[in-house]
C-alpha angles and dihedrals in degrees: 000000000000121000101209122057102156090116091068091064111074121208123264094256125054104225092204094069106005093237123140111261123232124282116292098270091049092050093053091045091055091048096052093041091052090049090053096047093048096046102250088116113046129213110271092019109142118231123216117267113274092250093051096045092048090054095048090048097044093238137117121275089236090061091056094044093051092049095048089047092054093044091050092048090052093049098251093110135030128195127223117201111250092003107072135230124331139183105264112267088210088080100079120216092241092055091047091048090052091050091049093050091049090051092049089050093051091048091054100039104043112178093025098100119144115287114276114243113222126180120257087243093059093044091054092049094050090057089078098046114155112271096198126100120252117229118197091225118033111260131195126300099026105147096212103046119112120198101271092185088066096054113103094237092165092057091047090051089055092050091050091049092046091057092060099044092076104006118205114234089246088064097048097040106019112186108164111095091204092063145247107345099216090054093048093053091048092053091049094053092048092050091049093053102037104031107023093241110165101223149111131219092265089066095054120094118190113224134171093255145315091291091061091044092054088047092056095047093052092049092051102043111022132077123194107277095031118129121242117190119214135179121265112240097032146137111292092215089071094052091048096054092046097044090057088069089066092248120139110251109219116193114219117195125249122213136170093300096046129252112011095238093186087063091066085082090065093082123096091239128012114281114253091215138012120202117207143169098210098170092051130351116230115264104357096056092221117150123225106245123235094251089053094047092054091043091053092049090051092048093053093049092049093048101039088242137146129237119207112203107205102197096179102161108358092135090075107069116143105184099062139330120322114284120253114255124255086232088063088063094046112109098164098057098243100128127093111195120213128191138165137198093210093101099031096052116006134310095242093063086082093198129130138146149227125214104207130196104249092245090065099049100090092050093049093045091051094044094049090056087064098041108052102327113220122007114243105273107206097082093040091058092051091050093048089058090041087061098037094053092048097251096121095055092043092051091048092052091046093050092045092062093039094050093044088056094052092043088054091048093053092046090054092049088057094049092048101040111018108022090126090052108034130043114195112230118221117269132147103204150342130098096290146025135201131245126197119228100236095191091062096250119170102254097207090054090051089049091056093051093048092051090054084055092054094254116131092213119160129219112231095215092057087074097063122097102234111051097158113143092250090053100042095083088060095054121096113252115222146122131258107222120193113196107169104088100055140069117244094253091057092044087055096051092045092048088053089059092048091051091049088056090047092051093047090057098043 
């Protein structure tokens, strides 16, 4: 038997992460277990008596006894009456040698672990990972940032507290997979009045955002191999969610009148779903014309297909009242309407909604029960009150005026200081607009330089489906410029930095 066992009792601090190690008996337990697994203690080897080991390590005998008891209960040690404690003989030498060899291999070949096996679903999704940088704090000119300073968070906090002073049963024991009923009915009323959506509260399902809405739609309606048509250019997050289903994502071009509906006939078989932003394409800002809306509805009915209307920021239209929805024109119940509150209120609210054709409600209700059950009700109750007391409509009207002023300011900056380098593309609303690079600059290169300067400026070409080297020269080169989240002074200062970069590359 060995005389020195100090090496089996680790120090109180783990130098690897500078965290405090477990209590004394757990430290000794980990030390002995590690020595057994890496072969320093062999099967059948006798350990010192608890009293002797405690004395040599400078710890209490109870610490040693507790450690031995735990190791024995887990099969690492065995006790023999009158003889003491031994490393379990049920751990054969050949097995321990294999463990030791594996440990030695790991220590000498860090980073060479066996390949990680991911599902085909995840692999398809990760092909569409975002290619934009992440700033911890939103920076100009991020195209999806609302003005958080203008949101009434004090009011929102009061509404959250009010819900829990005398909570409704539906808050404490929520049981409807579609979401909090009062909120669903408030959303339906708002959509009928502001967007011409033909619905009632029973057709509304609350989700955590547009991405989850699309995931649920793909699960319910798409089989591997089906075709899903999406706009080109368009938001890559949409393509990633849909591709995970095993469907083939088919990009359909967008022109000045919106998605080219006649190009839906280009697919080998009719698309199962077409995802469109008829009120305002993202990122171009073009609107789907009435003739194409009617043609799309006819195409969906003729081909037993579904239309997903993504209405991501239609509340902010500056050149007239909000446009009526495509869903409001639908008489054959082929349109699924998707909306979110992330841009109208604040991104962290993580609430959105689906408006479902009635025939789909039972399937979505049942499927939601297997997905994430019932959405968390606290924020839903506060949002229902936010609607019912008129705060939502008031906030939208206030922000529409504020954002229109900032949009006009940024457009004037371009006209006054960069008219020879940037050409503003038509758009009647939203939180951003696009500007073409007149001088023929590579917009990806420009984006990289602006990111280094602390500007969250997006390259227009990055939103197109085919970004292969051979196709890149054909793509329009431009910048996607968000204006909503910053005061005019900040926009002016940031635009000065942008112009400096443009001048440097002229």
